[in-house]
A tleap script that builds the chain and sets N, CA, C and O, in Angstrom:
source leaprc.protein.ff14SB
mol = sequence {
  NMET ALA THR LEU ARG VAL ARG LEU GLN VAL
  PRO LYS LYS TYR ARG ASP GLN PRO LEU MET
  GLY ASP VAL LEU ALA SER CYS GLN LEU GLN
  PHE ASN ILE LEU ALA ALA HIE LEU GLY PRO
  ASN ARG GLU GLU ASP GLY TRP PHE ASP VAL
  LEU LEU THR GLY THR PRO GLU ASP ILE THR
  ALA ALA LEU ALA VAL LEU ARG ASP ARG GLU
  VAL GLU LEU TRP SER ASP PRO GLU ASP GLU
  CPHE
}
set mol.1.N position { 0.841 -1.184 0.000 }
set mol.1.CA position { 0.000 0.000 0.000 }
set mol.1.C position { 0.882 1.242 0.000 }
set mol.1.O position { 1.971 1.262 0.574 }
set mol.2.N position { 0.385 2.254 -0.648 }
set mol.2.CA position { 1.093 3.529 -0.725 }
set mol.2.C position { 0.206 4.625 -0.141 }
set mol.2.O position { -1.015 4.485 -0.068 }
set mol.3.N position { 0.841 5.710 0.270 }
set mol.3.CA position { 0.117 6.850 0.827 }
set mol.3.C position { 0.624 8.120 0.159 }
set mol.3.O position { 1.826 8.281 -0.051 }
set mol.4.N position { -0.293 9.019 -0.172 }
set mol.4.CA position { 0.069 10.298 -0.775 }
set mol.4.C position { -0.810 11.389 -0.182 }
set mol.4.O position { -2.034 11.264 -0.145 }
set mol.5.N position { -0.174 12.455 0.280 }
set mol.5.CA position { -0.920 13.630 0.744 }
set mol.5.C position { -1.053 14.580 -0.438 }
set mol.5.O position { -0.068 14.899 -1.104 }
set mol.6.N position { -2.261 15.022 -0.690 }
set mol.6.CA position { -2.506 15.906 -1.825 }
set mol.6.C position { -3.553 16.948 -1.432 }
set mol.6.O position { -4.464 16.678 -0.650 }
set mol.7.N position { -3.395 18.132 -1.992 }
set mol.7.CA position { -4.365 19.202 -1.789 }
set mol.7.C position { -5.129 19.378 -3.098 }
set mol.7.O position { -4.536 19.415 -4.176 }
set mol.8.N position { -6.433 19.485 -2.990 }
set mol.8.CA position { -7.294 19.534 -4.162 }
set mol.8.C position { -8.125 20.805 -4.154 }
set mol.8.O position { -8.704 21.164 -3.129 }
set mol.9.N position { -8.187 21.481 -5.280 }
set mol.9.CA position { -9.113 22.602 -5.420 }
set mol.9.C position { -10.249 22.117 -6.303 }
set mol.9.O position { -10.054 21.825 -7.483 }
set mol.10.N position { -11.436 22.033 -5.721 }
set mol.10.CA position { -12.597 21.481 -6.401 }
set mol.10.C position { -13.437 22.625 -6.972 }
set mol.10.O position { -13.848 23.519 -6.231 }
set mol.11.N position { -13.699 22.605 -8.297 }
set mol.11.CA position { -14.516 23.662 -8.897 }
set mol.11.C position { -15.911 23.727 -8.273 }
set mol.11.O position { -16.482 22.708 -7.885 }
set mol.12.N position { -16.441 24.936 -8.187 }
set mol.12.CA position { -17.740 25.128 -7.534 }
set mol.12.C position { -18.861 24.373 -8.233 }
set mol.12.O position { -19.896 24.118 -7.616 }
set mol.13.N position { -18.690 24.008 -9.497 }
set mol.13.CA position { -19.749 23.271 -10.195 }
set mol.13.C position { -19.978 21.878 -9.597 }
set mol.13.O position { -20.999 21.248 -9.875 }
set mol.14.N position { -19.040 21.397 -8.783 }
set mol.14.CA position { -19.186 20.083 -8.143 }
set mol.14.C position { -19.681 20.178 -6.704 }
set mol.14.O position { -19.692 19.168 -6.000 }
set mol.15.N position { -20.081 21.334 -6.255 }
set mol.15.CA position { -20.446 21.525 -4.846 }
set mol.15.C position { -21.583 20.635 -4.384 }
set mol.15.O position { -21.588 20.196 -3.234 }
set mol.16.N position { -22.541 20.359 -5.247 }
set mol.16.CA position { -23.699 19.557 -4.859 }
set mol.16.C position { -23.552 18.089 -5.249 }
set mol.16.O position { -24.530 17.341 -5.245 }
set mol.17.N position { -22.336 17.680 -5.583 }
set mol.17.CA position { -22.099 16.305 -6.012 }
set mol.17.C position { -21.066 15.654 -5.092 }
set mol.17.O position { -20.172 16.333 -4.587 }
set mol.18.N position { -21.181 14.354 -4.875 }
set mol.18.CA position { -20.208 13.646 -4.028 }
set mol.18.C position { -18.949 13.268 -4.809 }
set mol.18.O position { -18.561 12.101 -4.854 }
set mol.19.N position { -18.324 14.264 -5.419 }
set mol.19.CA position { -17.172 14.035 -6.292 }
set mol.19.C position { -16.070 13.234 -5.616 }
set mol.19.O position { -15.631 12.213 -6.144 }
set mol.20.N position { -15.626 13.685 -4.465 }
set mol.20.CA position { -14.506 13.018 -3.789 }
set mol.20.C position { -14.846 11.572 -3.456 }
set mol.20.O position { -14.066 10.668 -3.753 }
set mol.21.N position { -15.977 11.351 -2.856 }
set mol.21.CA position { -16.367 9.999 -2.479 }
set mol.21.C position { -16.518 9.090 -3.676 }
set mol.21.O position { -16.059 7.947 -3.648 }
set mol.22.N position { -17.159 9.581 -4.741 }
set mol.22.CA position { -17.366 8.764 -5.936 }
set mol.22.C position { -16.050 8.367 -6.593 }
set mol.22.O position { -15.828 7.194 -6.893 }
set mol.23.N position { -15.183 9.346 -6.815 }
set mol.23.CA position { -13.914 9.071 -7.506 }
set mol.23.C position { -13.022 8.160 -6.672 }
set mol.23.O position { -12.484 7.177 -7.181 }
set mol.24.N position { -12.869 8.482 -5.411 }
set mol.24.CA position { -11.952 7.709 -4.584 }
set mol.24.C position { -12.489 6.313 -4.300 }
set mol.24.O position { -11.708 5.366 -4.211 }
set mol.25.N position { -13.792 6.162 -4.156 }
set mol.25.CA position { -14.365 4.832 -3.942 }
set mol.25.C position { -14.258 3.989 -5.208 }
set mol.25.O position { -13.993 2.790 -5.129 }
set mol.26.N position { -14.463 4.602 -6.378 }
set mol.26.CA position { -14.387 3.839 -7.629 }
set mol.26.C position { -12.963 3.364 -7.903 }
set mol.26.O position { -12.762 2.379 -8.614 }
set mol.27.N position { -11.985 4.053 -7.347 }
set mol.27.CA position { -10.581 3.652 -7.516 }
set mol.27.C position { -10.091 2.836 -6.324 }
set mol.27.O position { -8.893 2.577 -6.206 }
set mol.28.N position { -10.985 2.434 -5.455 }
set mol.28.CA position { -10.679 1.580 -4.306 }
set mol.28.C position { -9.614 2.183 -3.390 }
set mol.28.O position { -8.686 1.496 -2.962 }
set mol.29.N position { -9.761 3.463 -3.100 }
set mol.29.CA position { -8.823 4.135 -2.206 }
set mol.29.C position { -9.474 4.417 -0.867 }
set mol.29.O position { -10.689 4.592 -0.769 }
set mol.30.N position { -8.656 4.457 0.147 }
set mol.30.CA position { -9.079 4.978 1.435 }
set mol.30.C position { -8.591 6.418 1.473 }
set mol.30.O position { -7.525 6.731 0.942 }
set mol.31.N position { -9.365 7.289 2.096 }
set mol.31.CA position { -8.893 8.662 2.203 }
set mol.31.C position { -9.261 9.233 3.552 }
set mol.31.O position { -10.297 8.915 4.136 }
set mol.32.N position { -8.378 10.083 4.023 }
set mol.32.CA position { -8.572 10.779 5.286 }
set mol.32.C position { -8.523 12.271 4.979 }
set mol.32.O position { -7.517 12.771 4.475 }
set mol.33.N position { -9.603 12.980 5.282 }
set mol.33.CA position { -9.640 14.421 5.052 }
set mol.33.C position { -8.946 15.101 6.226 }
set mol.33.O position { -9.425 15.048 7.359 }
set mol.34.N position { -7.819 15.736 5.944 }
set mol.34.CA position { -7.036 16.417 6.975 }
set mol.34.C position { -7.548 17.833 7.219 }
set mol.34.O position { -7.487 18.337 8.341 }
set mol.35.N position { -8.053 18.470 6.163 }
set mol.35.CA position { -8.620 19.812 6.264 }
set mol.35.C position { -9.481 20.043 5.029 }
set mol.35.O position { -9.294 19.394 4.000 }
set mol.36.N position { -10.421 20.966 5.140 }
set mol.36.CA position { -11.276 21.294 3.999 }
set mol.36.C position { -11.872 22.677 4.197 }
set mol.36.O position { -12.016 23.160 5.320 }
set mol.37.N position { -12.216 23.301 3.075 }
set mol.37.CA position { -12.925 24.578 3.123 }
set mol.37.C position { -13.927 24.586 1.979 }
set mol.37.O position { -13.553 24.533 0.807 }
set mol.38.N position { -15.193 24.651 2.330 }
set mol.38.CA position { -16.262 24.740 1.343 }
set mol.38.C position { -17.203 25.838 1.813 }
set mol.38.O position { -18.019 25.629 2.710 }
set mol.39.N position { -17.084 26.995 1.208 }
set mol.39.CA position { -17.896 28.127 1.650 }
set mol.39.C position { -19.382 27.923 1.395 }
set mol.39.O position { -19.761 27.340 0.379 }
set mol.40.N position { -20.216 28.390 2.293 }
set mol.40.CA position { -21.656 28.200 2.162 }
set mol.40.C position { -22.291 29.044 1.060 }
set mol.40.O position { -23.419 28.768 0.650 }
set mol.41.N position { -21.598 30.054 0.581 }
set mol.41.CA position { -22.188 30.953 -0.413 }
set mol.41.C position { -22.102 30.420 -1.838 }
set mol.41.O position { -22.706 30.994 -2.744 }
set mol.42.N position { -21.376 29.352 -2.050 }
set mol.42.CA position { -21.240 28.705 -3.359 }
set mol.42.C position { -20.644 29.617 -4.435 }
set mol.42.O position { -20.788 29.341 -5.626 }
set mol.43.N position { -19.999 30.667 -4.038 }
set mol.43.CA position { -19.385 31.587 -4.992 }
set mol.43.C position { -17.928 31.238 -5.269 }
set mol.43.O position { -17.333 31.760 -6.212 }
set mol.44.N position { -17.355 30.367 -4.459 }
set mol.44.CA position { -15.933 30.049 -4.576 }
set mol.44.C position { -15.742 28.558 -4.810 }
set mol.44.O position { -16.623 27.746 -4.531 }
set mol.45.N position { -14.564 28.221 -5.332 }
set mol.45.CA position { -14.166 26.825 -5.378 }
set mol.45.C position { -13.868 26.378 -3.955 }
set mol.45.O position { -13.593 27.206 -3.087 }
set mol.46.N position { -13.921 25.089 -3.716 }
set mol.46.CA position { -13.573 24.552 -2.410 }
set mol.46.C position { -12.235 23.842 -2.478 }
set mol.46.O position { -11.713 23.603 -3.567 }
set mol.47.N position { -11.686 23.506 -1.344 }
set mol.47.CA position { -10.435 22.752 -1.341 }
set mol.47.C position { -10.449 21.708 -0.242 }
set mol.47.O position { -11.123 21.853 0.777 }
set mol.48.N position { -9.687 20.655 -0.478 }
set mol.48.CA position { -9.492 19.571 0.475 }
set mol.48.C position { -8.003 19.314 0.618 }
set mol.48.O position { -7.247 19.467 -0.342 }
set mol.49.N position { -7.588 18.934 1.789 }
set mol.49.CA position { -6.239 18.430 2.057 }
set mol.49.C position { -6.470 16.988 2.500 }
set mol.49.O position { -6.988 16.745 3.590 }
set mol.50.N position { -6.084 16.031 1.652 }
set mol.50.CA position { -6.414 14.631 1.926 }
set mol.50.C position { -5.179 13.746 1.900 }
set mol.50.O position { -4.175 14.054 1.258 }
set mol.51.N position { -5.288 12.653 2.609 }
set mol.51.CA position { -4.272 11.609 2.611 }
set mol.51.C position { -4.894 10.412 1.907 }
set mol.51.O position { -5.861 9.832 2.402 }
set mol.52.N position { -4.341 10.037 0.750 }
set mol.52.CA position { -4.851 8.919 -0.038 }
set mol.52.C position { -4.041 7.670 0.270 }
set mol.52.O position { -2.815 7.731 0.365 }
set mol.53.N position { -4.716 6.541 0.425 }
set mol.53.CA position { -4.040 5.277 0.682 }
set mol.53.C position { -4.595 4.222 -0.263 }
set mol.53.O position { -5.808 4.047 -0.375 }
set mol.54.N position { -3.691 3.521 -0.943 }
set mol.54.CA position { -4.074 2.470 -1.881 }
set mol.54.C position { -2.850 2.026 -2.644 }
set mol.54.O position { -1.723 2.352 -2.269 }
set mol.55.N position { -3.064 1.287 -3.708 }
set mol.55.CA position { -1.924 0.891 -4.531 }
set mol.55.C position { -1.475 2.108 -5.339 }
set mol.55.O position { -2.278 3.003 -5.604 }
set mol.56.N position { -0.207 2.150 -5.731 }
set mol.56.CA position { 0.245 3.272 -6.563 }
set mol.56.C position { -0.591 3.416 -7.838 }
set mol.56.O position { -0.860 4.532 -8.284 }
set mol.57.N position { -0.995 2.295 -8.417 }
set mol.57.CA position { -1.801 2.329 -9.637 }
set mol.57.C position { -3.172 2.956 -9.377 }
set mol.57.O position { -3.652 3.756 -10.180 }
set mol.58.N position { -3.798 2.593 -8.261 }
set mol.58.CA position { -5.112 3.150 -7.932 }
set mol.58.C position { -5.022 4.638 -7.606 }
set mol.58.O position { -5.904 5.409 -7.984 }
set mol.59.N position { -3.972 5.044 -6.914 }
set mol.59.CA position { -3.789 6.470 -6.614 }
set mol.59.C position { -3.590 7.251 -7.912 }
set mol.59.O position { -4.182 8.315 -8.095 }
set mol.60.N position { -2.765 6.729 -8.804 }
set mol.60.CA position { -2.524 7.379 -10.093 }
set mol.60.C position { -3.814 7.490 -10.893 }
set mol.60.O position { -4.075 8.526 -11.504 }
set mol.61.N position { -4.625 6.431 -10.896 }
set mol.61.CA position { -5.904 6.442 -11.622 }
set mol.61.C position { -6.850 7.490 -11.048 }
set mol.61.O position { -7.501 8.214 -11.801 }
set mol.62.N position { -6.931 7.578 -9.733 }
set mol.62.CA position { -7.819 8.560 -9.095 }
set mol.62.C position { -7.379 9.981 -9.423 }
set mol.62.O position { -8.218 10.836 -9.706 }
set mol.63.N position { -6.082 10.243 -9.390 }
set mol.63.CA position { -5.579 11.580 -9.709 }
set mol.63.C position { -5.886 11.945 -11.158 }
set mol.63.O position { -6.198 13.098 -11.456 }
set mol.64.N position { -5.800 10.967 -12.059 }
set mol.64.CA position { -6.120 11.215 -13.469 }
set mol.64.C position { -7.598 11.566 -13.639 }
set mol.64.O position { -7.934 12.477 -14.396 }
set mol.65.N position { -8.476 10.854 -12.945 }
set mol.65.CA position { -9.915 11.145 -13.020 }
set mol.65.C position { -10.196 12.544 -12.479 }
set mol.65.O position { -10.968 13.296 -13.073 }
set mol.66.N position { -9.579 12.893 -11.365 }
set mol.66.CA position { -9.783 14.224 -10.792 }
set mol.66.C position { -9.298 15.316 -11.747 }
set mol.66.O position { -9.962 16.340 -11.907 }
set mol.67.N position { -8.149 15.101 -12.377 }
set mol.67.CA position { -7.643 16.087 -13.346 }
set mol.67.C position { -8.609 16.227 -14.524 }
set mol.67.O position { -8.853 17.333 -15.005 }
set mol.68.N position { -9.160 15.093 -14.986 }
set mol.68.CA position { -10.128 15.125 -16.088 }
set mol.68.C position { -11.365 15.942 -15.726 }
set mol.68.O position { -12.026 16.498 -16.603 }
set mol.69.N position { -11.673 16.012 -14.443 }
set mol.69.CA position { -12.838 16.778 -13.974 }
set mol.69.C position { -12.451 18.197 -13.550 }
set mol.69.O position { -13.197 18.871 -12.840 }
set mol.70.N position { -11.276 18.636 -13.995 }
set mol.70.CA position { -10.788 20.001 -13.782 }
set mol.70.C position { -10.495 20.326 -12.323 }
set mol.70.O position { -10.582 21.484 -11.914 }
set mol.71.N position { -10.149 19.311 -11.537 }
set mol.71.CA position { -9.746 19.521 -10.149 }
set mol.71.C position { -8.254 19.821 -10.144 }
set mol.71.O position { -7.462 19.044 -10.678 }
set mol.72.N position { -7.863 20.948 -9.543 }
set mol.72.CA position { -6.441 21.269 -9.426 }
set mol.72.C position { -5.844 20.463 -8.290 }
set mol.72.O position { -6.460 20.315 -7.234 }
set mol.73.N position { -4.647 19.940 -8.506 }
set mol.73.CA position { -3.969 19.105 -7.521 }
set mol.73.C position { -2.645 19.730 -7.138 }
set mol.73.O position { -1.889 20.194 -7.992 }
set mol.74.N position { -2.374 19.738 -5.843 }
set mol.74.CA position { -1.069 20.171 -5.341 }
set mol.74.C position { -0.561 19.092 -4.403 }
set mol.74.O position { -1.301 18.599 -3.551 }
set mol.75.N position { 0.678 18.733 -4.557 }
set mol.75.CA position { 1.284 17.817 -3.590 }
set mol.75.C position { 2.738 18.214 -3.404 }
set mol.75.O position { 3.334 18.865 -4.262 }
set mol.76.N position { 3.288 17.823 -2.294 }
set mol.76.CA position { 4.688 18.083 -1.991 }
set mol.76.C position { 5.521 17.084 -2.787 }
set mol.76.O position { 5.275 15.882 -2.690 }
set mol.77.N position { 6.497 17.540 -3.569 }
set mol.77.CA position { 7.321 16.617 -4.348 }
set mol.77.C position { 7.979 15.535 -3.494 }
set mol.77.O position { 8.302 14.460 -4.000 }
set mol.78.N position { 8.177 15.805 -2.219 }
set mol.78.CA position { 8.780 14.803 -1.346 }
set mol.78.C position { 7.775 13.750 -0.901 }
set mol.78.O position { 8.157 12.739 -0.312 }
set mol.79.N position { 6.497 13.976 -1.177 }
set mol.79.CA position { 5.454 13.047 -0.766 }
set mol.79.C position { 5.144 12.004 -1.839 }
set mol.79.O position { 4.010 11.534 -1.930 }
set mol.80.N position { 6.121 11.641 -2.640 }
set mol.80.CA position { 5.875 10.636 -3.669 }
set mol.80.C position { 5.616 9.294 -3.019 }
set mol.80.O position { 6.122 8.999 -1.937 }
set mol.81.N position { 4.824 8.491 -3.694 }
set mol.81.CA position { 4.475 7.181 -3.140 }
set mol.81.C position { 5.252 6.072 -3.787 }
set mol.81.O position { 5.075 4.906 -3.433 }
savepdb mol mol.pdb
quit
């Protein structure tokens, strides 16, 4: 198993959808939300700071799906899995 800490900026168009749960569950990952900000006014994008756990292949697949959905990803280069 591998672990990767990543910060995600989720576009506001996904605010009413279970984007994180759907993508990460479909890729068979466990995730721990370390921090999050989702404003109630729906005028801004939201962000999550998450710890992903799974196989390197599953983590890579989940990150690709998130990128395809226009989610910005930030991770520390030292946090490679």
